[in-house]
N, CA and C atoms as a LAMMPS dump frame, in Angstrom:
ITEM: TIMESTEP
0
ITEM: NUMBER OF ATOMS
306
ITEM: BOX BOUNDS ff ff ff
-5.0000000000000000e+02 5.0000000000000000e+02
-5.0000000000000000e+02 5.0000000000000000e+02
-5.0000000000000000e+02 5.0000000000000000e+02
ITEM: ATOMS id mol type element x y z
1 1 1 N -413.184 -294.145 252.356
2 1 2 C -414.559 -294.975 251.907
3 1 3 C -415.834 -294.304 252.554
4 2 1 N -416.195 -294.189 253.954
5 2 2 C -417.622 -293.822 254.359
6 2 3 C -418.115 -292.793 252.955
7 3 1 N -417.676 -291.855 252.973
8 3 2 C -418.219 -290.807 251.29
9 3 3 C -418.795 -291.708 250.184
10 4 1 N -418.377 -293.285 249.872
11 4 2 C -418.232 -294.008 248.417
12 4 3 C -419.553 -294.278 248.997
13 5 1 N -419.65 -295.079 250.462
14 5 2 C -420.662 -296.062 250.604
15 5 3 C -421.666 -295.028 250.34
16 6 1 N -421.595 -293.355 250.901
17 6 2 C -422.878 -292.495 250.819
18 6 3 C -423.722 -292.513 249.704
19 7 1 N -422.167 -291.96 248.727
20 7 2 C -422.68 -292.376 247.244
21 7 3 C -423.415 -293.036 246.48
22 8 1 N -423.028 -294.664 247.265
23 8 2 C -423.494 -295.614 246.243
24 8 3 C -425.266 -295.842 246.834
25 9 1 N -425.408 -295.361 248.168
26 9 2 C -426.266 -295.977 248.149
27 9 3 C -427.551 -294.489 248.005
28 10 1 N -427.187 -293.397 247.935
29 10 2 C -427.551 -291.902 247.827
30 10 3 C -428.298 -292.566 246.045
31 11 1 N -427.249 -293.506 245.559
32 11 2 C -427.566 -293.699 243.968
33 11 3 C -428.459 -294.889 243.523
34 12 1 N -428.323 -295.752 244.567
35 12 2 C -429.461 -296.905 244.572
36 12 3 C -430.647 -296.182 245.068
37 13 1 N -431.161 -295.197 245.948
38 13 2 C -432.163 -294.64 246.589
39 13 3 C -433.105 -293.804 245.253
40 14 1 N -431.827 -292.745 244.532
41 14 2 C -432.76 -292.127 243.827
42 14 3 C -433.433 -293.456 242.553
43 15 1 N -432.571 -294.589 242.395
44 15 2 C -432.746 -295.019 241.183
45 15 3 C -434.244 -296.173 241.413
46 16 1 N -434.624 -296.569 242.126
47 16 2 C -435.566 -297.302 243.277
48 16 3 C -436.593 -295.936 242.958
49 17 1 N -436.099 -294.253 243.356
50 17 2 C -437.624 -293.748 242.762
51 17 3 C -437.664 -293.289 241.35
52 18 1 N -436.385 -292.942 240.727
53 18 2 C -437.369 -293.187 239.103
54 18 3 C -437.755 -294.547 238.802
55 19 1 N -437.85 -295.496 239.91
56 19 2 C -438.495 -296.655 238.683
57 19 3 C -439.571 -296.498 239.27
58 20 1 N -440.099 -296.014 240.591
59 20 2 C -441.713 -296.106 241.139
60 20 3 C -442.36 -294.774 240.106
61 21 1 N -441.452 -294.065 240.03
62 21 2 C -442.008 -292.691 239.27
63 21 3 C -442.415 -293.606 238.059
64 22 1 N -441.925 -293.875 237.285
65 22 2 C -442.079 -294.526 235.938
66 22 3 C -443.635 -295.288 236.154
67 23 1 N -442.863 -296.196 237.38
68 23 2 C -444.959 -296.95 237.976
69 23 3 C -445.843 -296.697 237.705
70 24 1 N -445.492 -295.342 238.318
71 24 2 C -447.045 -294.326 238.75
72 24 3 C -447.094 -294.003 237.27
73 25 1 N -445.541 -294.039 236.276
74 25 2 C -446.548 -292.624 235.192
75 25 3 C -447.254 -294.861 234.351
76 26 1 N -446.523 -295.415 234.336
77 26 2 C -447.652 -296.804 233.48
78 26 3 C -448.766 -296.986 234.29
79 27 1 N -449.188 -296.48 235.008
80 27 2 C -450.295 -296.43 235.891
81 27 3 C -450.708 -295.294 235.761
82 28 1 N -450.705 -294.348 235.249
83 28 2 C -452.04 -293.122 234.484
84 28 3 C -451.895 -292.866 233.629
85 29 1 N -451.264 -294.284 232.408
86 29 2 C -451.556 -294.151 230.957
87 29 3 C -452.596 -295.449 230.926
88 30 1 N -452.479 -295.909 232.101
89 30 2 C -453.492 -296.93 231.629
90 30 3 C -452.433 -298.191 231.189
91 31 1 N -451.608 -298.312 231.556
92 31 2 C -450.352 -299.247 230.798
93 31 3 C -450.905 -300.635 231.903
94 32 1 N -451.224 -300.409 232.578
95 32 2 C -451.244 -301.791 233.652
96 32 3 C -452.399 -302.496 233.119
97 33 1 N -453.661 -301.731 232.832
98 33 2 C -454.646 -302.423 232.782
99 33 3 C -453.975 -303.499 231.885
100 34 1 N -453.069 -303.69 230.341
101 34 2 C -453.448 -304.848 230.042
102 34 3 C -451.91 -305.207 229.971
103 35 1 N -451.057 -304.83 231.464
104 35 2 C -449.484 -305.636 230.851
105 35 3 C -449.207 -305.417 232.869
106 36 1 N -448.17 -306.664 233.262
107 36 2 C -448.296 -306.574 234.296
108 36 3 C -446.219 -306.271 234.648
109 37 1 N -445.697 -306.506 235.626
110 37 2 C -444.872 -306.358 235.518
111 37 3 C -444.01 -308.287 235.012
112 38 1 N -444.364 -309.099 236.105
113 38 2 C -443.851 -310.319 235.725
114 38 3 C -445.087 -311.534 235.224
115 39 1 N -446.353 -311.315 234.957
116 39 2 C -446.811 -311.777 234.726
117 39 3 C -448.182 -311.272 233.573
118 40 1 N -448.192 -312.471 232.193
119 40 2 C -449.084 -311.743 230.858
120 40 3 C -450.483 -311.925 231.57
121 41 1 N -450.993 -310.448 231.014
122 41 2 C -452.166 -310.189 230.949
123 41 3 C -453.212 -309.599 229.81
124 42 1 N -453.105 -309.57 229.481
125 42 2 C -453.293 -309.284 228.195
126 42 3 C -452.802 -309.289 226.999
127 43 1 N -451.894 -308.534 227.012
128 43 2 C -450.492 -308.387 226.521
129 43 3 C -449.239 -308.496 227.72
130 44 1 N -448.153 -309.062 227.113
131 44 2 C -446.846 -309.812 227.203
132 44 3 C -446.963 -308.514 228.98
133 45 1 N -445.97 -309.451 229.765
134 45 2 C -445.784 -308.991 230.931
135 45 3 C -443.953 -308.304 230.76
136 46 1 N -443.496 -307.083 231.242
137 46 2 C -443.197 -306.512 230.626
138 46 3 C -441.547 -307.224 230.577
139 47 1 N -441.219 -307.9 232.405
140 47 2 C -440.148 -308.94 232.2
141 47 3 C -439.938 -309.566 230.744
142 48 1 N -441.308 -310.113 230.131
143 48 2 C -440.946 -311.152 228.98
144 48 3 C -440.296 -309.839 227.909
145 49 1 N -441.253 -308.419 228.117
146 49 2 C -440.366 -307.534 226.475
147 49 3 C -439.345 -307.764 226.794
148 50 1 N -438.374 -307.111 228.203
149 50 2 C -437.381 -306.892 228.146
150 50 3 C -436.137 -308.376 228.255
151 51 1 N -436.884 -309.329 227.763
152 51 2 C -436.131 -309.992 227.747
153 51 3 C -435.925 -310.694 226.503
154 52 1 N -437.273 -310.244 225.745
155 52 2 C -437.528 -310.544 224.127
156 52 3 C -436.344 -309.633 223.656
157 53 1 N -436.62 -308.416 223.885
158 53 2 C -436.08 -307.366 223.075
159 53 3 C -433.897 -306.834 223.706
160 54 1 N -433.676 -307.918 224.686
161 54 2 C -432.394 -307.993 225.43
162 54 3 C -431.707 -307.986 223.272
163 55 1 N -430.304 -306.858 223.978
164 55 2 C -429.378 -306.758 222.675
165 55 3 C -430.073 -306.105 221.932
166 56 1 N -430.548 -305.68 221.473
167 56 2 C -431.793 -304.861 220.341
168 56 3 C -431.609 -303.495 220.267
169 57 1 N -430.448 -303.247 219.552
170 57 2 C -430.171 -301.675 219.724
171 57 3 C -431.316 -301.257 219.3
172 58 1 N -432.431 -301.542 218.316
173 58 2 C -433.053 -300.881 217.783
174 58 3 C -434.346 -300.481 218.222
175 59 1 N -434.614 -301.668 219.565
176 59 2 C -436.164 -302.25 220.308
177 59 3 C -436.312 -300.75 220.838
178 60 1 N -435.852 -299.898 221.413
179 60 2 C -436.634 -298.952 222.253
180 60 3 C -437.583 -297.57 221.129
181 61 1 N -437.038 -297.295 219.836
182 61 2 C -437.529 -297.066 218.839
183 61 3 C -438.825 -297.43 218.422
184 62 1 N -438.641 -298.973 217.726
185 62 2 C -439.649 -299.499 217.691
186 62 3 C -440.568 -300.076 218.54
187 63 1 N -440.224 -300.263 219.868
188 63 2 C -441.184 -299.747 220.927
189 63 3 C -441.8 -299.113 221.167
190 64 1 N -441.422 -297.499 221.225
191 64 2 C -442.643 -296.12 221.252
192 64 3 C -442.733 -296.329 220.307
193 65 1 N -442.971 -296.543 218.787
194 65 2 C -443.695 -296.741 217.614
195 65 3 C -444.899 -297.232 218.471
196 66 1 N -444.622 -298.683 218.324
197 66 2 C -446.159 -299.407 219.347
198 66 3 C -447.147 -298.958 220.353
199 67 1 N -446.398 -298.159 221.572
200 67 2 C -446.48 -297.499 222.558
201 67 3 C -447.894 -296.569 221.209
202 68 1 N -447.172 -295.288 220.554
203 68 2 C -448.04 -294.69 220.144
204 68 3 C -448.989 -294.835 219.1
205 69 1 N -448.617 -295.57 218.132
206 69 2 C -449.902 -296.433 216.916
207 69 3 C -450.322 -297.215 217.204
208 70 1 N -449.685 -298.027 218.079
209 70 2 C -450.018 -299.676 218.524
210 70 3 C -449.834 -300.2 217.623
211 71 1 N -449.899 -301.797 217.543
212 71 2 C -449.598 -303.001 216.498
213 71 3 C -449.832 -303.999 216.863
214 72 1 N -449.63 -305.313 216.208
215 72 2 C -450.246 -306.422 216.356
216 72 3 C -449.112 -307.907 215.547
217 73 1 N -449.525 -309.032 216.281
218 73 2 C -449.197 -310.732 216.163
219 73 3 C -447.425 -310.604 216.684
220 74 1 N -446.913 -309.287 216.781
221 74 2 C -445.448 -310.033 218.186
222 74 3 C -445.685 -310.372 218.972
223 75 1 N -447.408 -310.94 219.759
224 75 2 C -447.836 -311.001 221.317
225 75 3 C -448.906 -311.485 221.01
226 76 1 N -449.376 -312.263 219.657
227 76 2 C -450.41 -312.83 218.957
228 76 3 C -451.183 -312.454 219.289
229 77 1 N -452.425 -312.616 218.98
230 77 2 C -453.816 -312.199 218.157
231 77 3 C -454.19 -310.861 218.373
232 78 1 N -453.979 -310.506 219.967
233 78 2 C -455.113 -309.772 220.337
234 78 3 C -453.898 -308.125 219.938
235 79 1 N -454.242 -306.866 219.627
236 79 2 C -453.489 -306.045 219.056
237 79 3 C -454.067 -304.928 219.824
238 80 1 N -452.705 -304.155 220.113
239 80 2 C -452.335 -303.141 221.445
240 80 3 C -452.875 -301.63 220.468
241 81 1 N -453.679 -301.403 220.642
242 81 2 C -454.603 -299.981 221.135
243 81 3 C -453.266 -299.506 220.954
244 82 1 N -453.13 -298.328 219.856
245 82 2 C -453.131 -296.673 220.11
246 82 3 C -452.606 -295.941 221.116
247 83 1 N -451.751 -295.22 221.865
248 83 2 C -451.68 -295.051 223.053
249 83 3 C -452.178 -293.004 222.655
250 84 1 N -453.126 -292.697 222.709
251 84 2 C -452.961 -291.006 221.916
252 84 3 C -452.554 -290.619 223.45
253 85 1 N -452.422 -290.375 224.588
254 85 2 C -452.933 -289.968 225.627
255 85 3 C -451.358 -290.079 226.313
256 86 1 N -450.485 -290.558 225.906
257 86 2 C -448.651 -290.988 225.897
258 86 3 C -448.297 -289.786 224.772
259 87 1 N -447.501 -289.287 225.67
260 87 2 C -446.866 -287.856 224.409
261 87 3 C -445.525 -289.23 224.056
262 88 1 N -444.918 -288.482 222.504
263 88 2 C -443.473 -289.006 222.574
264 88 3 C -442.623 -289.179 223.596
265 89 1 N -442.005 -288.025 224.208
266 89 2 C -441.067 -287.985 225.518
267 89 3 C -441.532 -289.084 226.849
268 90 1 N -443.126 -289.978 227.21
269 90 2 C -443.51 -290.924 227.88
270 90 3 C -443.24 -291.591 227.461
271 91 1 N -443.467 -291.984 226.13
272 91 2 C -443.02 -292.976 225.877
273 91 3 C -441.732 -293.733 225.405
274 92 1 N -440.71 -292.473 225.073
275 92 2 C -440.002 -293.107 225.999
276 92 3 C -439.461 -293.492 227.131
277 93 1 N -439.777 -292.47 227.818
278 93 2 C -439.949 -293.195 229.407
279 93 3 C -440.251 -294.285 230.263
280 94 1 N -441.3 -295.115 229.125
281 94 2 C -441.654 -296.214 229.595
282 94 3 C -441.507 -297.218 228.692
283 95 1 N -440.937 -296.821 227.646
284 95 2 C -440.231 -298.001 227.179
285 95 3 C -438.742 -298.112 227.885
286 96 1 N -437.804 -297.235 228.54
287 96 2 C -436.617 -296.932 229.06
288 96 3 C -437.152 -298.41 230.569
289 97 1 N -438.559 -297.683 230.806
290 97 2 C -438.421 -298.388 232.021
291 97 3 C -438.728 -300.156 231.864
292 98 1 N -439.697 -299.61 230.532
293 98 2 C -440.044 -301.876 230.274
294 98 3 C -438.924 -302.277 229.899
295 99 1 N -437.849 -301.945 229.178
296 99 2 C -436.737 -302.441 229.158
297 99 3 C -435.464 -302.727 230.005
298 100 1 N -435.992 -302.173 230.942
299 100 2 C -434.996 -301.952 232.195
300 100 3 C -436.308 -303.628 233.288
301 101 1 N -436.884 -303.799 232.992
302 101 2 C -437.245 -305.201 233.577
303 101 3 C -436.866 -306.311 233.212
304 102 1 N -435.623 -307.013 234.528
305 102 2 C -435.337 -308.552 234.126
306 102 3 C -435.497 -309.236 235.521
Protein backbone atom coordinates (compact mmCIF):
# COMPACT_ATOMS: atom_id res chain seq x y z
CA UNK A 1 0.00 0.00 0.00
CA UNK A 2 2.75 2.49 0.91
CA UNK A 3 4.57 1.61 -2.31
CA UNK A 4 1.54 2.40 -4.48
CA UNK A 5 1.11 5.76 -2.73
CA UNK A 6 4.76 6.54 -3.38
CA UNK A 7 4.45 5.58 -7.05
CA UNK A 8 1.29 7.69 -7.42
CA UNK A 9 3.01 10.69 -5.84
CA UNK A 10 6.07 10.24 -8.05
CA UNK A 11 3.92 10.09 -11.20
CA UNK A 12 2.06 13.25 -10.16
CA UNK A 13 5.33 15.05 -9.49
CA UNK A 14 6.78 14.04 -12.85
CA UNK A 15 3.60 15.09 -14.65
CA UNK A 16 3.64 18.51 -13.02
CA UNK A 17 7.35 18.86 -13.83
CA UNK A 18 6.58 18.02 -17.44
CA UNK A 19 3.80 20.60 -17.46
CA UNK A 20 6.23 23.23 -16.19
CA UNK A 21 8.80 22.22 -18.80
CA UNK A 22 6.17 22.67 -21.52
CA UNK A 23 5.18 26.07 -20.10
CA UNK A 24 8.86 27.01 -20.21
CA UNK A 25 9.04 25.85 -23.84
CA UNK A 26 5.95 27.93 -24.66
CA UNK A 27 7.56 30.96 -23.02
CA UNK A 28 10.89 30.41 -24.78
CA UNK A 29 9.16 30.20 -28.18
CA UNK A 30 7.18 33.40 -27.49
CA UNK A 31 3.80 31.60 -27.50
CA UNK A 32 2.82 33.32 -24.26
CA UNK A 33 3.10 36.73 -25.92
CA UNK A 34 -0.22 36.14 -27.71
CA UNK A 35 -1.75 33.31 -25.66
CA UNK A 36 -2.35 32.45 -22.02
CA UNK A 37 -3.73 29.35 -20.38
CA UNK A 38 -7.11 30.75 -19.38
CA UNK A 39 -7.53 34.25 -20.87
CA UNK A 40 -7.72 35.40 -24.49
CA UNK A 41 -4.92 37.83 -25.32
CA UNK A 42 -4.38 38.21 -29.08
CA UNK A 43 -5.03 34.54 -29.70
CA UNK A 44 -7.37 32.21 -27.86
CA UNK A 45 -6.75 30.91 -24.35
CA UNK A 46 -5.24 27.43 -24.35
CA UNK A 47 -8.18 26.13 -22.30
CA UNK A 48 -10.50 27.30 -25.08
CA UNK A 49 -8.36 25.55 -27.69
CA UNK A 50 -8.40 22.34 -25.65
CA UNK A 51 -12.19 22.56 -25.28
CA UNK A 52 -12.75 23.25 -29.00
CA UNK A 53 -10.63 20.27 -30.09
CA UNK A 54 -11.63 17.81 -27.34
CA UNK A 55 -12.35 14.45 -28.93
CA UNK A 56 -10.92 15.45 -32.32
CA UNK A 57 -8.38 12.75 -33.19
CA UNK A 58 -6.92 14.95 -35.96
CA UNK A 59 -6.43 17.97 -33.70
CA UNK A 60 -2.75 17.41 -32.94
CA UNK A 61 -1.75 17.14 -36.60
CA UNK A 62 -3.87 20.17 -37.58
CA UNK A 63 -2.58 22.34 -34.76
CA UNK A 64 1.06 21.37 -35.31
CA UNK A 65 0.72 22.66 -38.88
CA UNK A 66 -0.87 25.89 -37.59
CA UNK A 67 1.98 26.40 -35.16
CA UNK A 68 4.56 25.83 -37.89
CA UNK A 69 2.89 27.55 -40.85
CA UNK A 70 0.46 29.97 -39.20
CA UNK A 71 -3.22 30.31 -39.96
CA UNK A 72 -6.30 32.49 -39.74
CA UNK A 73 -10.06 32.41 -39.55
CA UNK A 74 -10.62 29.80 -36.84
CA UNK A 75 -10.56 32.27 -33.94
CA UNK A 76 -11.33 35.50 -35.75
CA UNK A 77 -9.68 37.83 -38.25
CA UNK A 78 -6.26 38.18 -36.59
CA UNK A 79 -3.87 35.69 -38.21
CA UNK A 80 -1.34 33.62 -36.31
CA UNK A 81 2.04 34.00 -37.98
CA UNK A 82 4.26 31.07 -38.90
CA UNK A 83 6.61 30.14 -36.06
CA UNK A 84 9.87 29.45 -37.84
CA UNK A 85 11.74 29.26 -34.52
CA UNK A 86 9.74 26.14 -33.53
CA UNK A 87 10.87 22.70 -34.72
CA UNK A 88 8.30 20.07 -35.66
CA UNK A 89 9.14 18.06 -32.51
CA UNK A 90 8.70 21.18 -30.36
CA UNK A 91 5.40 21.91 -32.09
CA UNK A 92 4.13 18.43 -31.19
CA UNK A 93 5.21 18.94 -27.56
CA UNK A 94 3.53 22.34 -27.40
CA UNK A 95 0.30 21.17 -29.03
CA UNK A 96 0.01 18.14 -26.71
CA UNK A 97 0.49 20.49 -23.77
CA UNK A 98 -2.10 22.97 -25.09
CA UNK A 99 -4.62 20.19 -25.67
CA UNK A 100 -4.12 18.98 -22.08
CA UNK A 101 -5.27 22.33 -20.65
CA UNK A 102 -8.78 21.70 -19.35
